[in-house]
DSSP file (Angstrom, degrees, kcal/mol; ACC not computed):
  #  RESIDUE AA STRUCTURE BP1 BP2  ACC     N-H-->O    O-->H-N    N-H-->O    O-->H-N    TCO  KAPPA ALPHA  PHI   PSI    X-CA   Y-CA   Z-CA
    1    1 A M              0   0    0      0, 0.0     2,-0.4     0, 0.0   133,-0.0   0.000 360.0 360.0 360.0 128.0  101.7  152.4  160.5
    2    2 A K        -     0   0    0      1,-0.0     2,-0.7     0, 0.0     0, 0.0  -0.684 360.0-137.5 -80.4 129.9  105.3  151.5  161.3
    3    3 A L        -     0   0    0     -2,-0.4     2,-0.1   103,-0.0     4,-0.0  -0.806  21.4-176.7 -99.4 119.9  107.4  154.7  161.0
    4    4 A S        -     0   0    0     -2,-0.7   102,-0.5     2,-0.1     3,-0.1  -0.405  47.9 -92.0 -92.4-174.2  110.7  154.6  159.3
    5    5 A D  S    S+     0   0    0      1,-0.2   101,-1.3   100,-0.2     2,-0.3   0.941 106.0  15.2 -67.6 -44.8  112.8  157.8  159.2
    6    6 A D  E    S+A  105   0A   0     99,-0.2     2,-0.3   100,-0.1    99,-0.2  -0.965  72.8 141.6-130.3 146.4  111.5  159.1  155.8
    7    7 A F  E     -A  104   0A   0     97,-1.8    97,-2.4    -2,-0.3     2,-0.4  -0.960  41.9 -98.4-167.8 177.6  108.5  158.1  153.7
    8    8 A E  E     -A  103   0A   0     -2,-0.3    16,-2.2    95,-0.2     2,-0.4  -0.831  24.1-160.2-116.7 145.8  105.8  159.5  151.5
    9    9 A I  E     -AB 102  23A   0     93,-2.6    93,-2.2    -2,-0.4     2,-0.6  -0.960  14.2-138.4-122.8 137.3  102.2  160.3  152.3
   10   10 A L  E     -AB 101  22A   0     12,-2.9    12,-1.6    -2,-0.4     2,-0.5  -0.875  21.5-150.7 -94.3 126.1   99.3  160.6  149.9
   11   11 A L  E     +AB 100  21A   0     89,-3.6    88,-2.8    -2,-0.6    89,-1.0  -0.844  25.5 160.7-100.9 130.3   97.2  163.6  150.9
   12   12 A F  E     -AB  98  20A   0      8,-2.6     8,-3.2    -2,-0.5     2,-0.3  -0.938  29.3-127.4-145.9 165.2   93.4  163.5  150.0
   13   13 A K  E     -AB  97  19A   0     84,-2.8    83,-1.5    -2,-0.3    84,-1.5  -0.869  12.2-151.8-115.1 148.1   90.1  165.1  150.9
   14   14 A L    >   -     0   0    0      4,-1.6     3,-1.9    -2,-0.3    81,-0.1  -0.470  46.0 -83.0-101.6-176.8   86.8  163.5  152.0
   15   15 A Q  T 3  S+     0   0    0      1,-0.3    54,-0.1    -2,-0.2    57,-0.0   0.832 126.5  59.8 -61.1 -31.7   83.4  165.1  151.4
   16   16 A N  T 3  S-     0   0    0     52,-0.1    -1,-0.3     1,-0.1     3,-0.1   0.584 113.8-115.5 -73.9  -6.4   83.6  167.2  154.5
   17   17 A G    <   +     0   0    0     -3,-1.9    -2,-0.1     1,-0.3    -1,-0.1   0.229  69.8 138.0  89.5 -10.8   86.8  169.0  153.2
   18   18 A Q        -     0   0    0      1,-0.1    -4,-1.6    -5,-0.1     2,-0.4  -0.351  52.2-127.3 -65.9 144.3   89.0  167.6  155.9
   19   19 A K  E     +B   13   0A   0    112,-0.2   114,-1.2    -6,-0.2     2,-0.3  -0.786  31.4 176.6 -97.1 138.1   92.4  166.5  154.6
   20   20 A Y  E     -Bc  12 133A   0     -8,-3.2    -8,-2.6    -2,-0.4     2,-0.3  -0.826  13.3-142.3-129.7 170.5   93.6  163.0  155.4
   21   21 A G  E     -Bc  11 134A   0    112,-2.4   114,-2.3    -2,-0.3     2,-0.4  -0.974   8.8-164.6-140.2 156.5   96.7  160.9  154.5
   22   22 A I  E     -B   10   0A   0    -12,-1.6   -12,-2.9    -2,-0.3     2,-0.3  -0.985  37.6-104.9-132.1 143.1   97.7  157.3  153.7
   23   23 A D  E >   -B    9   0A   0     -2,-0.4     3,-2.1   112,-0.3     4,-0.4  -0.544  31.3-133.2 -61.8 124.9  101.2  155.9  153.7
   24   24 A I  G >  S+     0   0    0    -16,-2.2     3,-1.5    -2,-0.3    -1,-0.1   0.770 100.2  71.3 -58.3 -28.8  102.1  155.6  149.9
   25   25 A L  G 3  S+     0   0    0    -17,-0.4    -1,-0.3     1,-0.3   -16,-0.1   0.758  93.0  55.8 -63.3 -23.5  103.3  152.1  150.5
   26   26 A K  G <  S+     0   0    0     -3,-2.1    59,-2.9    58,-0.1     2,-0.3   0.638  92.7  90.1 -75.8 -15.4   99.8  150.9  151.1
   27   27 A I  E <   +F   84   0B   0     -3,-1.5    57,-0.3    -4,-0.4     3,-0.1  -0.670  43.9 179.2 -95.2 131.9   98.6  152.2  147.7
   28   28 A K  E     -     0   0B   0     55,-3.2     2,-0.3     1,-0.4    56,-0.2   0.836  69.2 -42.9 -89.3 -44.8   98.6  150.2  144.5
   29   29 A E  E     -F   83   0B   0     54,-1.3    54,-3.0     2,-0.0     2,-0.4  -0.985  46.6-115.8-171.2 171.4   97.1  153.0  142.3
   30   30 A I  E     -F   82   0B   0     -2,-0.3     2,-0.3    52,-0.2    52,-0.2  -0.992  30.3-175.8-125.0 132.4   94.5  155.7  142.1
   31   31 A I  E     -F   81   0B   0     50,-2.5    50,-2.8    -2,-0.4     2,-0.1  -0.803  32.3 -98.5-122.5 157.8   91.7  155.6  139.5
   32   32 A N  E     -F   80   0B   0     -2,-0.3    48,-0.2    48,-0.2    46,-0.1  -0.446  58.3 -87.1 -64.2 147.7   88.8  157.9  138.5
   33   33 A F        +     0   0    0     46,-2.2     2,-0.3    44,-0.3    -1,-0.1  -0.327  59.1 178.2 -57.0 142.0   85.6  157.0  140.0
   34   34 A S        -     0   0    0     -3,-0.1    -3,-0.0    42,-0.0    -1,-0.0  -0.913  39.5 -57.2-143.0 169.7   83.8  154.4  137.8
   35   35 A K        -     0   0    0     -2,-0.3     2,-0.5     1,-0.1    -1,-0.0  -0.194  52.0-151.3 -54.6 130.4   80.5  152.4  137.9
   36   36 A I        -     0   0    0     14,-0.1     2,-0.6    11,-0.1    14,-0.2  -0.900   9.0-134.5-109.6 134.0   80.3  150.3  141.1
   37   37 A N  B     -G   49   0B   0     12,-2.9    12,-2.4    -2,-0.5     2,-0.1  -0.762  28.9-128.3 -84.5 126.5   78.3  147.1  141.1
   38   38 A K        -     0   0    0     -2,-0.6    10,-0.2    10,-0.2     9,-0.1  -0.381   9.5-144.7 -76.2 151.9   76.2  147.0  144.3
   39   39 A I    >   -     0   0    0      7,-0.3     3,-1.3     8,-0.2     7,-0.1  -0.962  25.3-122.3-115.9 115.8   76.2  144.1  146.7
   40   40 A P  T 3  S+     0   0    0      0, 0.0     8,-0.0     0, 0.0     0, 0.0  -0.232  88.2   5.2 -57.2 143.0   72.7  143.4  148.2
   41   41 A N  T 3  S+     0   0    0      1,-0.2     2,-0.1     3,-0.0     3,-0.1   0.762  92.4 148.8  56.3  32.5   72.5  143.5  152.0
   42   42 A S    <   -     0   0    0     -3,-1.3    -1,-0.2     1,-0.2   102,-0.0  -0.439  56.1 -77.3 -87.0 170.9   76.1  144.7  152.5
   43   43 A K    >   -     0   0    0    101,-0.4     3,-1.8     1,-0.1    -1,-0.2  -0.238  47.7-105.0 -65.2 159.3   77.3  146.9  155.4
   44   44 A K  T 3  S+     0   0    0      1,-0.3    -1,-0.1    -3,-0.1    20,-0.1   0.741 118.0  49.7 -58.3 -28.0   76.5  150.6  155.1
   45   45 A N  T 3  S+     0   0    0     19,-0.1    16,-3.0    15,-0.1     2,-0.8   0.482  89.5  91.9 -94.3   0.1   80.1  151.6  154.2
   46   46 A I  E <   - H   0  60B   0     -3,-1.8    -7,-0.3    14,-0.2    14,-0.2  -0.813  49.5-179.3 -93.9 107.8   80.5  149.0  151.4
   47   47 A E  E     -     0   0B   0     12,-1.8     2,-0.4    -2,-0.8    -8,-0.2   0.804  49.2-101.7 -80.3 -26.9   79.4  150.6  148.1
   48   48 A G  E     - H   0  59B   0     11,-1.3    11,-2.8   -10,-0.2     2,-0.3  -0.995  46.2 -62.2 147.6-137.5   80.0  147.3  146.1
   49   49 A F  E     -GH  37  58B   0    -12,-2.4   -12,-2.9    -2,-0.4     2,-0.3  -0.986  28.4-153.1-147.9 161.5   82.7  146.2  143.8
   50   50 A I  E     - H   0  57B   0      7,-2.1     7,-2.8    -2,-0.3     2,-0.6  -0.876  23.3-120.8-126.1 160.8   84.5  147.0  140.6
   51   51 A S  E     - H   0  56B   0     -2,-0.3     2,-0.5     5,-0.2     5,-0.2  -0.929  29.5-177.6-101.3 118.2   86.4  145.0  138.1
   52   52 A L  E >   - H   0  55B   0      3,-2.9     3,-1.9    -2,-0.6    -2,-0.0  -0.938  69.8 -34.1-119.6 108.4   90.0  146.2  137.7
   53   53 A R  T 3  S-     0   0    0     -2,-0.5    -1,-0.1     1,-0.3     3,-0.1   0.923 124.9 -43.6  42.4  56.8   92.1  144.4  135.1
   54   54 A D  T 3  S+     0   0    0      1,-0.2     2,-0.4    -3,-0.0    -1,-0.3   0.512 118.8 109.8  73.9   4.8   90.4  141.1  135.7
   55   55 A E  E <   -H   52   0B   0     -3,-1.9    -3,-2.9     2,-0.0     2,-0.6  -0.899  66.0-131.0-108.2 140.1   90.5  141.5  139.5
   56   56 A T  E     -H   51   0B   0     -2,-0.4     2,-0.5    -5,-0.2    34,-0.3  -0.809  25.7-165.9 -91.2 124.4   87.4  142.1  141.7
   57   57 A V  E     -H   50   0B   0     -7,-2.8    -7,-2.1    -2,-0.6    34,-0.2  -0.945  16.1-135.9-112.6 117.0   87.9  145.0  144.1
   58   58 A A  E     -Hi  49  91B   0     32,-0.8    34,-3.3    -2,-0.5     2,-0.5  -0.498  22.5-146.6 -63.2 137.4   85.6  145.7  147.0
   59   59 A V  E     -Hi  48  92B   0    -11,-2.8   -12,-1.8    32,-0.2   -11,-1.3  -0.946  10.7-162.9-115.0 126.7   84.9  149.4  147.2
   60   60 A I  E     -Hi  46  93B   0     32,-3.1    34,-2.2    -2,-0.5     2,-1.0  -0.878  22.0-128.7-110.8 140.1   84.4  151.2  150.5
   61   61 A N  E  >  - i   0  94B   0    -16,-3.0     4,-2.5    -2,-0.4     3,-0.2  -0.787  21.7-165.8 -84.1  96.5   82.8  154.5  151.1
   62   62 A T  H  > S+     0   0    0     -2,-1.0     4,-2.0    32,-0.7    -1,-0.2   0.859  85.0  56.6 -58.2 -39.3   85.4  156.2  153.2
   63   63 A D  H  4>S+     0   0    0     31,-0.4     5,-2.6     1,-0.2     6,-0.4   0.932 110.8  42.0 -54.2 -50.7   83.1  159.0  154.2
   64   64 A K  H >45S+     0   0    0     -3,-0.2     3,-1.6     3,-0.2    -2,-0.2   0.927 110.1  60.2 -64.8 -43.4   80.5  156.6  155.6
   65   65 A S  H 3<5S+     0   0    0     -4,-2.5    -2,-0.2     1,-0.3    -1,-0.2   0.893 115.2  32.5 -52.6 -44.9   83.3  154.4  157.3
   66   66 A I  T 3<5S-     0   0    0     -4,-2.0    -1,-0.3    -5,-0.2    -2,-0.2   0.238 113.8-115.5-103.1  14.7   84.6  157.3  159.4
   67   67 A S  T < 5S+     0   0    0     -3,-1.6    -3,-0.2    -4,-0.2    -4,-0.1   0.925  73.3 128.9  60.3  53.6   81.1  158.9  159.8
   68   68 A V      < +     0   0    0     -5,-2.6     2,-0.2    -6,-0.1    -4,-0.2   0.055  27.2 138.4-122.0  23.8   81.7  162.3  157.9
   69   69 A I        -     0   0    0     -6,-0.4     2,-0.2    -5,-0.1   -55,-0.0  -0.499  33.7-162.9 -72.3 136.0   78.8  162.2  155.6
   70   70 A N    >   -     0   0    0     -2,-0.2     3,-1.6     1,-0.0    -2,-0.1  -0.664  35.2 -98.9-112.7 172.8   77.0  165.5  155.1
   71   71 A D  T 3  S+     0   0    0      1,-0.3    -2,-0.0    -2,-0.2    -1,-0.0   0.697 119.2  55.5 -65.7 -21.4   73.5  166.1  153.6
   72   72 A N  T 3  S+     0   0    0    -57,-0.0    -1,-0.3     2,-0.0     2,-0.1   0.382  79.2 132.1 -92.8   5.5   74.9  167.1  150.1
   73   73 A Y    <   +     0   0    0     -3,-1.6     2,-0.3     2,-0.0    -4,-0.0  -0.341  23.4 155.6 -67.8 131.0   76.8  163.7  149.7
   74   74 A K        -     0   0    0     -2,-0.1     2,-0.5     2,-0.0    -2,-0.0  -0.976  43.9-116.0-149.9 149.2   76.3  161.8  146.4
   75   75 A L        +     0   0    0     -2,-0.3     2,-0.3     2,-0.0    -2,-0.0  -0.748  54.4 143.6 -75.5 121.1   78.3  159.4  144.5
   76   76 A D    >   -     0   0    0     -2,-0.5     3,-0.7   -42,-0.0   -43,-0.1  -0.917  65.5 -84.7-154.0-178.8   79.4  160.8  141.2
   77   77 A D  T 3  S+     0   0    0     -2,-0.3   -44,-0.3     1,-0.3    -2,-0.0   0.537 108.8  80.9 -74.4  -3.9   82.2  161.0  138.6
   78   78 A N  T 3  S+     0   0    0    -46,-0.1    -1,-0.3     2,-0.0     2,-0.2   0.100  83.0  81.0 -87.2  26.9   83.9  163.8  140.6
   79   79 A K    <   -     0   0    0     -3,-0.7   -46,-2.2    18,-0.1     2,-0.3  -0.729  66.4-140.4-125.1 171.7   85.5  161.3  143.0
   80   80 A F  E     -FJ  32  95B   0     15,-2.5    15,-2.6   -48,-0.2     2,-0.5  -0.903   7.8-137.8-128.2 157.2   88.5  159.0  143.0
   81   81 A I  E     -FJ  31  94B   0    -50,-2.8   -50,-2.5    -2,-0.3     2,-0.7  -0.973  11.7-153.7-119.3 122.5   89.1  155.4  144.2
   82   82 A I  E     -FJ  30  93B   0     11,-3.0    11,-2.1    -2,-0.5     2,-0.6  -0.857  13.0-147.2 -92.1 115.9   92.4  154.8  146.0
   83   83 A I  E     -FJ  29  92B   0    -54,-3.0   -55,-3.2    -2,-0.7   -54,-1.3  -0.781  23.1-176.6 -87.3 120.7   93.3  151.1  145.5
   84   84 A I  E     -FJ  27  91B   0      7,-3.0     7,-2.1    -2,-0.6     2,-0.4  -0.807  26.5-117.1-118.5 155.1   95.1  149.8  148.5
   85   85 A H  E     + J   0  90B   0    -59,-2.9     2,-0.3    -2,-0.3     5,-0.2  -0.760  34.3 169.6 -91.2 137.4   96.7  146.5  149.4
   86   86 A S  E >   - J   0  89B   0      3,-2.8     3,-2.4    -2,-0.4    -2,-0.0  -0.870  68.7 -31.6-150.9 112.4   95.2  144.6  152.4
   87   87 A D  T 3  S-     0   0    0     -2,-0.3     3,-0.1     1,-0.3    -2,-0.0   0.875 123.7 -46.5  41.5  54.0   96.2  141.0  153.3
   88   88 A N  T 3  S+     0   0    0      1,-0.3     2,-0.3     0, 0.0    -1,-0.3   0.592 123.3 104.0  69.1  11.9   96.9  140.0  149.6
   89   89 A N  E <   - J   0  86B   0     -3,-2.4    -3,-2.8   -32,-0.0     2,-0.4  -0.841  68.3-126.4-117.3 160.2   93.6  141.6  148.6
   90   90 A L  E     - J   0  85B   0    -34,-0.3   -32,-0.8    -2,-0.3     2,-0.4  -0.891  25.4-175.5-101.2 138.1   92.8  144.9  146.8
   91   91 A I  E     -iJ  58  84B   0     -7,-2.1    -7,-3.0    -2,-0.4     2,-0.4  -0.988  15.5-140.8-130.3 142.1   90.4  147.3  148.4
   92   92 A G  E     -iJ  59  83B   0    -34,-3.3   -32,-3.1    -2,-0.4     2,-0.5  -0.878   9.3-163.1-103.9 135.5   89.1  150.6  146.9
   93   93 A L  E     -iJ  60  82B   0    -11,-2.1   -11,-3.0    -2,-0.4     2,-0.4  -0.983  16.2-138.9-114.7 124.3   88.5  153.6  149.1
   94   94 A I  E     +iJ  61  81B   0    -34,-2.2   -32,-0.7    -2,-0.5   -31,-0.4  -0.707  29.1 173.7 -86.6 129.7   86.3  156.3  147.6
   95   95 A V  E     - J   0  80B   0    -15,-2.6   -15,-2.5    -2,-0.4   -81,-0.2  -0.919  36.6-131.2-131.4 159.8   87.6  159.9  148.2
   96   96 A K  S    S+     0   0    0    -83,-1.5     2,-0.3    -2,-0.3   -82,-0.2   0.888  85.5   1.0 -73.8 -42.7   86.5  163.3  147.0
   97   97 A D  E     -A   13   0A   0    -84,-1.5   -84,-2.8   -18,-0.1     2,-0.5  -0.998  54.3-143.0-153.3 139.6   89.9  164.6  145.9
   98   98 A V  E     +A   12   0A   0     -2,-0.3   -86,-0.2   -86,-0.2     3,-0.1  -0.938  24.1 176.4-104.0 124.8   93.5  163.6  145.7
   99   99 A E  E     -     0   0A   0    -88,-2.8     2,-0.3    -2,-0.5   -87,-0.2   0.945  44.4 -46.1 -97.3 -61.6   95.8  166.4  146.4
  100  100 A L  E     -A   11   0A   0    -89,-1.0   -89,-3.6     2,-0.0     2,-0.4  -0.987  36.3-117.6-166.8 161.4   99.4  165.5  146.4
  101  101 A I  E     +A   10   0A   0     -2,-0.3     2,-0.3   -91,-0.2   -91,-0.2  -0.976  38.0 176.8-111.9 135.0  102.1  163.1  147.5
  102  102 A F  E     -A    9   0A   0    -93,-2.2   -93,-2.6    -2,-0.4     2,-0.2  -0.975  27.9-119.1-137.8 153.4  104.8  164.4  149.8
  103  103 A K  E     +A    8   0A   0     -2,-0.3     2,-0.3   -95,-0.2   -95,-0.2  -0.600  40.4 154.0 -84.1 146.1  107.9  163.2  151.7
  104  104 A T  E     -A    7   0A   0    -97,-2.4   -97,-1.8    -2,-0.2     2,-0.3  -0.871  28.7-130.5-153.0-174.0  108.0  163.6  155.4
  105  105 A N  E >   -A    6   0A   0     -2,-0.3     3,-2.3   -99,-0.2   -99,-0.2  -0.941  34.7 -95.5-145.4 169.6  109.7  161.9  158.4
  106  106 A K  G >  S+     0   0    0   -101,-1.3     3,-1.5  -102,-0.5  -100,-0.1   0.667 112.0  72.9 -62.9 -20.0  108.7  160.5  161.7
  107  107 A N  G 3  S+     0   0    0   -102,-0.3    -1,-0.3     1,-0.3  -102,-0.0   0.716  92.1  60.2 -68.4 -16.9  109.6  163.7  163.6
  108  108 A N  G <  S+     0   0    0     -3,-2.3    18,-2.7    17,-0.1     2,-0.3   0.379  92.3  87.8 -90.9   6.1  106.5  165.3  162.1
  109  109 A F  E <   -D  125   0A   0     -3,-1.5     2,-0.4    16,-0.2    16,-0.2  -0.740  49.0-176.0-106.0 149.8  104.1  162.8  163.6
  110  110 A S  E     -D  124   0A   0     14,-2.1    14,-3.1    -2,-0.3    -3,-0.0  -0.990  25.7-124.1-136.3 146.4  102.2  162.6  166.9
  111  111 A T        -     0   0    0     -2,-0.4     2,-0.2    12,-0.2    12,-0.2  -0.716  32.0-108.1 -89.2 135.0  100.1  159.8  168.2
  112  112 A P        -     0   0    0      0, 0.0     2,-0.4     0, 0.0     3,-0.2  -0.431  40.9-170.6 -62.2 128.4   96.5  160.6  169.2
  113  113 A K        +     0   0    0     -2,-0.2    -3,-0.0     1,-0.2     0, 0.0  -0.907  57.6   6.3-120.2 151.1   96.0  160.4  172.9
  114  114 A N  S    S+     0   0    0     -2,-0.4    -1,-0.2     1,-0.1     3,-0.1   0.764  90.0 110.0  57.1  31.8   92.9  160.5  175.0
  115  115 A I  S    S-     0   0    0      1,-0.4     3,-0.2    -3,-0.2     4,-0.1   0.187  77.8-117.3-120.0  16.8   90.5  160.4  172.2
  116  116 A G        -     0   0    0      1,-0.2    -1,-0.4     2,-0.1     3,-0.0  -0.290  27.4 -82.6  82.8-170.6   89.1  156.9  172.7
  117  117 A T  S    S+     0   0    0     -3,-0.1    -1,-0.2     1,-0.1    -3,-0.0   0.395 103.4  84.1-116.1  -5.3   89.3  153.9  170.5
  118  118 A K  S    S+     0   0    0     -3,-0.2     2,-0.1     2,-0.1    -2,-0.1   0.449  71.9  95.5 -86.6   0.1   86.4  154.4  168.1
  119  119 A H  S    S-     0   0    0     -4,-0.1   -53,-0.0     2,-0.1    -4,-0.0  -0.374  71.2-134.5 -87.5 169.5   88.4  156.6  165.7
  120  120 A Y        +     0   0    0     -2,-0.1    16,-2.7   -54,-0.1     2,-0.4  -0.215  61.9 120.6-116.0  37.7   90.2  155.6  162.5
  121  121 A L  E     + E   0 135A   0     14,-0.3    14,-0.2     1,-0.2     3,-0.1  -0.860  36.4 179.0-111.0 139.5   93.4  157.4  163.1
  122  122 A N  E    S-     0   0A   0     12,-2.8     2,-0.3     1,-0.4    -1,-0.2   0.809  73.6 -22.0 -91.7 -48.1   97.0  156.1  163.3
  123  123 A N  E     - E   0 134A   0     11,-0.8    11,-2.8   -12,-0.2    -1,-0.4  -0.910  55.2-113.5-152.7 169.9   98.7  159.5  163.8
  124  124 A F  E     -DE 110 133A   0    -14,-3.1   -14,-2.1    -2,-0.3     2,-0.4  -0.906  31.5-159.0-109.4 147.3   98.5  163.2  163.3
  125  125 A L  E     -DE 109 132A   0      7,-2.3     7,-3.5    -2,-0.4     2,-0.5  -0.992  11.9-139.7-133.4 126.3  101.0  164.7  160.9
  126  126 A K  E     + E   0 131A   0    -18,-2.7     2,-0.3    -2,-0.4     5,-0.2  -0.756  35.3 159.4 -86.3 126.8  102.1  168.4  160.8
  127  127 A H  E >   - E   0 130A   0      3,-2.6     3,-1.9    -2,-0.5    -2,-0.1  -0.969  65.8 -12.0-147.1 127.0  102.4  169.5  157.2
  128  128 A D  T 3  S-     0   0    0     -2,-0.3     3,-0.1     1,-0.3    -1,-0.0   0.881 126.8 -55.0  51.5  43.3  102.4  173.1  155.9
  129  129 A N  T 3  S+     0   0    0      1,-0.2     2,-0.3     0, 0.0    -1,-0.3   0.709 119.8 107.0  61.6  21.3  101.3  174.5  159.3
  130  130 A K  E <  S- E   0 127A   0     -3,-1.9    -3,-2.6    -5,-0.0     2,-0.6  -0.887  71.9-121.8-126.5 160.4   98.3  172.1  159.2
  131  131 A I  E     - E   0 126A   0     -2,-0.3     2,-0.4    -5,-0.2    -5,-0.2  -0.899  26.0-164.5-102.9 119.5   97.4  169.0  161.0
  132  132 A I  E     - E   0 125A   0     -7,-3.5    -7,-2.3    -2,-0.6     2,-0.5  -0.849  14.8-137.3-102.1 133.2   96.8  165.9  158.7
  133  133 A Q  E     -cE  20 124A   0   -114,-1.2  -112,-2.4    -2,-0.4     2,-0.6  -0.816  13.6-145.8 -91.6 127.5   95.0  162.9  160.1
  134  134 A I  E     -cE  21 123A   0    -11,-2.8   -12,-2.8    -2,-0.5   -11,-0.8  -0.829  22.4-130.9 -91.7 120.4   96.7  159.6  158.9
  135  135 A L  E     - E   0 121A   0   -114,-2.3     2,-1.3    -2,-0.6   -14,-0.3  -0.474   3.8-131.8 -76.1 142.9   93.9  157.0  158.5
  136  136 A N     >  +     0   0    0    -16,-2.7     4,-1.8     1,-0.2     3,-0.3  -0.753  29.2 179.1 -84.7  85.1   94.1  153.5  159.9
  137  137 A T  H  > S+     0   0    0     -2,-1.3     4,-2.6     1,-0.2     5,-0.2   0.864  76.9  59.8 -59.2 -38.5   93.1  151.7  156.7
  138  138 A D  H  > S+     0   0    0      1,-0.2     4,-2.8     2,-0.2    -1,-0.2   0.926 106.2  47.2 -61.0 -43.1   93.5  148.3  158.4
  139  139 A K  H  > S+     0   0    0     -3,-0.3     4,-1.2     1,-0.2    -1,-0.2   0.930 111.6  49.5 -64.7 -44.3   90.8  149.3  161.0
  140  140 A I  H  < S+     0   0    0     -4,-1.8     3,-0.3     1,-0.2    -1,-0.2   0.927 115.7  44.3 -65.4 -40.0   88.4  150.6  158.3
  141  141 A I  H >< S+     0   0    0     -4,-2.6     3,-1.7     1,-0.2    -2,-0.2   0.889 108.5  56.6 -65.4 -42.0   88.9  147.3  156.3
  142  142 A N  H 3< S+     0   0    0     -4,-2.8    -1,-0.2     1,-0.3    -2,-0.2   0.697 103.8  53.9 -68.2 -17.9   88.6  145.0  159.3
  143  143 A E  T 3<        0   0    0     -4,-1.2    -1,-0.3    -3,-0.3    -2,-0.2   0.141 360.0 360.0 -99.6  19.5   85.1  146.5  160.1
  144  144 A M    <         0   0    0     -3,-1.7  -101,-0.4    -5,-0.1    -1,-0.2   0.511 360.0 360.0 -71.1 360.0   83.8  145.8  156.6
């Protein structure tokens, strides 16, 4: 994520309760969870696809993508799908809860160091005395 001086972050939660963020400029819209059409023999993190105003949108299970599934996980109507732009395509990311959008600036970020390369983080963000992990949505999508 390229950092300008000021920008907005969408804060959301996954099944494990951890809060994550995405740069708002990557997001087209947020929709309530809806029926997903399954794709046979797809990768474990691809739940299927939805039709959104005559567009076919692949839907990724974000929990599975970053390996935070717990034993009580189930897909249900109590989730949301964040529709993001990726290389002229739309991709849906399933999340447990959408909390808020807030303004921040580059001084509140730090880059993860010495944590390897298998993670899906761009940055850490300090917000309300908490550390928010900013997801690298491009990496999640590229591993579809």
